[in-house]
N, C-alpha and C positions, 0 to 999 in steps of 0.2 A: 215602414214595415216595423213590426214588432219582435222582440226576438224571442226566438223558442226553444224551451225550457223542457227539456226528458225528465219527468219523474221513474226514478226507479224504485218499487218498492213490493213485497209478495202482500202486504195489508194492501186490502180496497180502502179501508176506510181512511188511509193515510193518501194514497192516492186520490181520491173522492172528496177529502178537504183541503189539499193542498190545488188542485187543479181550479175548484174554485174559486181561491185565495188569488191563486195568480190570471187565472181569467179575466177575474173583473179587475184586475188595475190591467190589465190588456196584452196579459202575456198568451203567445202562442202555445197551449199546453200539449205536451200526447206524453202517452205511459208504456210503462212496461213491467211486467210480475218479477221476470228473474234475471238474472247477467245472459243468456245467449238471445235473448229475447230485447236485452239493452241493444245490444251490440248490433242486431239486423237492423235496430229502427237510426242506430246513429249512423250505418254508411248509406243505409236510402234515405234517410230524411236530415241529418248536417243540422242538427240541433247547437242553439249557442251555448246553452249553458245545461249540465244534469246533476241531479240532484239523485243521491246513489244511498241506498240504503246498507248496511256493512253485514247485518245477518238475515242470510236470506238462504234457502233451500238449493244444494246444486251449489252451482259457483257463487260462491257467496261474494260481497262487494269489494274485498282487497283484490281478489283474482281477478273480477266485473275491470275493478278501476284501472289495474296493470295493461287488460287487453287494450281499453281503449286507448292508455296513452300510447301503447303501441299505432296503434289507428288512426287517432286524432293528436298527437301530442302537443297540441296548443286550445283543445278542446278544455274550458275549466269544470274541475268537477266538486263538487260539493257531498260531504259524507254526510248521512245520517245514522245512527243508530238510538236505541233505547237503552242497550248496555252499553254506554261509553266508560273507557278508563283508560291512563294513560298511555299503557302499550297499544290497545289498538288506534288512537290519537297520531303516535310516534312513527305507527307501521302507513296509518293512510297519508301523513305528509311526506314519507321518506317515499312511496312511491308514487307521489306526483300530485297529491289533494289540494287544489284550492283551500280547502277549510273542513269544520268537523261539527257538525250542531249534534244537539242532545236529544232526542223526544223527553215529556212533551215539548215542541216546537212554540216558539215564539214568534209568533206573525213579523212584531218588529223586526227581529235579528234576521228572522228568513230575507224579510224583503233589503234589510240593508246588504248579508251575506251577497244576496243575489245582484243588487248593484253593484258593490264594489268588485265582484268576479268580473261582471260584463265591462267594467273600466277599466280591466286589469286586463282583458284579451283584448280591449280596442288599442291600449296602449303598446301592447307586444306586436301588435300588426301594422300598427305606427313606426315602431322600432325596427320593424321587418322593413318594410319601403322604407322607410328614411336609410337604412341599411343597404338594401339596393342600390339605391339611387348614388350613395357614398364609393360602392364600387364603381358603378356605372361610370362615375367621373372621376375616379381616379384611376381606369384601368389603361392600360398600355393599348391605344388604336394602333392594328397594325396584321395584318397576315400570312408574315414572309416568318424563313423559315427560324432567322435570329430570334424574333420576336413569339414565336410559338416556345421555343428552346426556352426563353426566358419566365414565359407562364405557366410551364411544367417545374423550370424551379422556384417560381414564388409557390406555386400547389403544395411542391415538397417539405417547403419548409416553414409554410405559413401554422399549421398544427404546432410542431416545435413551440420551447419555450425557449431554444438555445438562442447564444446572437449571435447575430448576420452581420456582417461587414456586405456592404453595396459600393461597387465601383465603377466608374464610367467617367466619359468625358464632359464638361460641362455642358447645360443643358439637355443631357440625357432621358431626363424627368428620372434622378433616382429618388427624390425626394414622395415621386409620385408610384413611384413600388416599395417602399416602405408602406405608404398610406396603405396596400391594395394587401401584403402581408398582414398589417393590422385588422383590415376587416375581416379576414380570412383566417385571424385567428384565436385562439379560445377567448379571447380578452373584446371583443371589437363594440362592445358596451360602454368598454374603462378608456381614460385620456390616450390618447395621442398627443405627447408632450414632444415640441422641439426642440433641441438647444442648437443654435447656431453658433459652432464652437471658432469660428476664425470671426466672428462680431463682439465677443464678451472680453472688456477690459481687465486687464489681469489683476488690478488691486479690485473690482466689482465678481471675481468668479466666486469665491465662497458664497458671497451672499445669492447671487444668481443659482446658482447649483444647491446648495446645504438651506438657505434663508436663514433667518436671523430674527434674536429677539427684543425688544421694545427696549431702544436705551444700550444695546450691544454696540453703535459709538457714534457718532453726533448727528447722523442724518436718519437716525433707527428711529424714527418717530413712533414706527406702530411695531407691530408683529409680522413678520413675511414669509409666506411658505417659499422653499427654493423649487426650483424644477425636479429635483429627486422626490421631492414627497410631492408634487402637484400629479407626478406618472403614477405616484401608489396602483399597485391593481392592472395597470393597463403598459404602456407600449411607450418605451423612452428613447428620441429618434437624435443620435447626436452628426448633426450637419456638417459634413467636410470636415470630419475629426482631425484629419492628416494639417491643416491650419493651426491647430491648434499648440501654445506653448507647451514646453517640456516639464515644467513646472503643475501645470496645469491639470495636465498628464497622470502624474502622480497622485496627486488628489483624486481626480476622477476614480485610477485601479483601485487604491485604498480602500474606495465607498462601496465597490463592484466586488471586490473580494472579499468582504466581510458583511455586505450586505446592510449595511450598518452607516448613521450618521448623525451628527449632532448640528443645528441650526447655533449659527454666531452667537456667541451669549446665552447662550442653555446647556443646561448640565443631563439634560433627558437623551437616551441615546433612543435613536428611532430606527426601524426597520424600515426597511425597501423590499416591493417585490415587484418588479419591475422586470418587462421583455425591452431586449438591448437591438436596439437595429442602430448600426452609424454606416455613412458613408464615405466618399472621398474621391478627389479626382485625380491625384495624386499616386505611387508607387509607394505603397507602405514600405517594402523590405528595402529600397533603395533609400527611402527618408532615414530605416533604421541605420545603413551602414553609413548616412552622413552624420549618426548622430544627433536628430533631429523628432525622433518617435522612438518611444520603448518598444522595445521587442515582447513583457512583458504582456503589455498593453495591447499590443496588433496580436498574442496568441490568444487570449482572453475575449478581442473582435471578431476576429475571423474561423468560429466555428464553423459557421456555413454563408461561403461566399457568392455571392452572384453581380458577376458580370451585367449590367445594362451597355448594351450596343451601339455605336454611334451611329446614326440615322445614314452613313453613309455603305454601312452593313445591311440595312433594310431594306432589300431591292422589292421595290412594287407597292413600300406603305407610306411614301411620299403621296397620291393621290388619294389614300384614304383620309389621312389626315390634315390632310386638303379642304378635304368634302367635311369635315369634323368641325374645324375650324372656321368653316363658311355658317355651318348649322347653330353655332353657340353665337356668333354676332347677331345673325338672322334672329337667333330667339330676342335678343337684346336690342332690336331698329324696328320698326316699321314698317324699313323698304325692305323691297323685293331680295327673296334669295340671290345672293350672284352667285358665279361659277366660273371657274377657269376652264377657257377654250381648251382642247386637247395636244392644241401644239404648244401654249403653255405648260402644260401638265407634263409635257413630254421632256418641255428642256429646264421644269424643277427638278423631275427625277433623275434625270444627268448630272445634278449640279452636283459637288463633293463640300456640303454642308458640314465645316467645322463648327459651327453654333448650334449643330445639331436641331432637336426639336423646336428649341427654345429658337435657333436663329428663321426657323421656317415661318412659324406660328408669329411670331415680329413682321413678317414679310408681309404675310397673307390678310393681319392683321393693316398692315399699310396701304395696303392694293384695296383692301372693302373699302376704310374710310377715302381715301385720294383720287378711285379712277371711279367716273361715272360712269352708267350703262349695267346694266347685269349678267355680261358675259367679258371677261378681262383675259384680254389677248397678247400674243408676246410681245408686242410693242407694246404692252404696260409693264412688260416686265423690265427692271433698270438691271445695272449692271451694280454689282459683280454679276451677277447670278443669267443674265444674256448679254453676253458679248458683243452681240449686232443693236446693241442699246443706243441710241444718242440722245442726244440733249433735245431737239425739238421735239422727244416724244414724253420729255421730262416735263414733271410737273412744278411749275417756274414757280419762284415765291410772287412775284406780281397778279400772282392770279390769288394773291391772300386780301388783295385792293379791291376785290370784288363783292367780297365777303360785308354785309351789311351790320352785323354784331363785332365790336370791339373785342369782348372777350374772346368769341368764337374765335375770330382772327389769332387772337394770342393764344390760345390753348390748342390750336391745330399747326401754329409752327413748331409749339414744345413740344407736341408729339412727334411731327416730323424730324425734329432735331435730336429726340432722345435715340428714337428708334434707327437714325444714320448713324449715330456714333456707337449702338449698342453693334449695331450690323461689323462698323470698323473693328469693334471689338469682340467678333466672334462670339457673342453672345455673353463675354464675360461684365456681369452688372459691375463687382468689384473696382475692372480695369475701366470702365465707364466714367462709374462715379468721380476716382480718379483724373480724367479727363479732364471730364467739364466743369469740375471743384463743387462736385455734390456728394451725396452721399447715397448710396444704394436702398435705407428706407424714400428717400428720398422719388427716386426713380419708380420703386415699386407702387407708392402712392400714386402718381402719376399715372401711371402703366398696371394697374395691378395684373397682367397676363404675365407679364414679366416671371 
């Protein structure tokens, strides 16, 4: 299907000339002799691009352009005039024109401009699609009153540039909330940069946050951008800010207050423009009283507080979450989609999820991999989720010996071992890593769903 071009000009010779050129190149061409007729054609025919003359009787090109942008904001419009001037070009650009061409028209310039405009529109449509998918991926699943309240807070806070502090237990989805806010902000196309406040060693903090110049210290073999610089124009997410040491808090506060920083070894002052979002599973007001958190940094972060409810307060959301997790795992597997029986769903819906959504997701993934059959029944749900579960229902290690592939058996055991330890630690990956003598990075690498 060839692109459709609408030519709007009060000179029939221009229209005839352009129609001939564009038709020979395979375009579907339509025309209008004034702005009013053009608006009707756009509404009825939905062209892919408009070539619009500025100087026309009645409604001129600039006024027509403004009306087009109200009607079809993403429709590219190229302005054409025989009386070109800097002022008219600036006015057209401010009103949303893609480009500006002067008569007499160059065929090559026309074709290049149309091609660029159509490619730009395609990229815009792809970005809109990708943004929609990102929103769907990061959206909080649920219809409970608690989740609906959370939705309202996210939608109210997103368009603002004010700092946001997200609180909630481990595994509730604080990072997902932060990503959703970014997607609905005025900066969705800009970077979303995460700083794991608990994981950055104090000796590396300056370089990690602010970057360094080549030769600033022995290991600095090249220039490195810090997280603040990488987030410029976008969103900076300070994850688990409550675990950051007091000295690092002071450095971040100083940068946030001045909106400037310098790379290590550099003399140039860099300015930053970021939307700041922080999260914590701790009560920061209590941490302030203990001397573990700066009160001035708390006030800087807590402009808009958002609390993510624990799963046990989201009545009725467990079945929806289970179905969502099964759908995602089904897309990654050639096996038929699995489901929980109603009895199993009722059992899980009544459970007190200390590890929250993360714990539920880990259990569902475990059941999906380890239980044969399309329907997972109550007899397949292990303790502590099922008080009536007995050892004869469990997947015994001896079953690994029925596998013919050594690598598959090793991987199956490792996945089951990690899941069990995460369950025992109520979804706390840091505690799990310490318990099994590993690292959070290793667990996430082996189990991307965590």
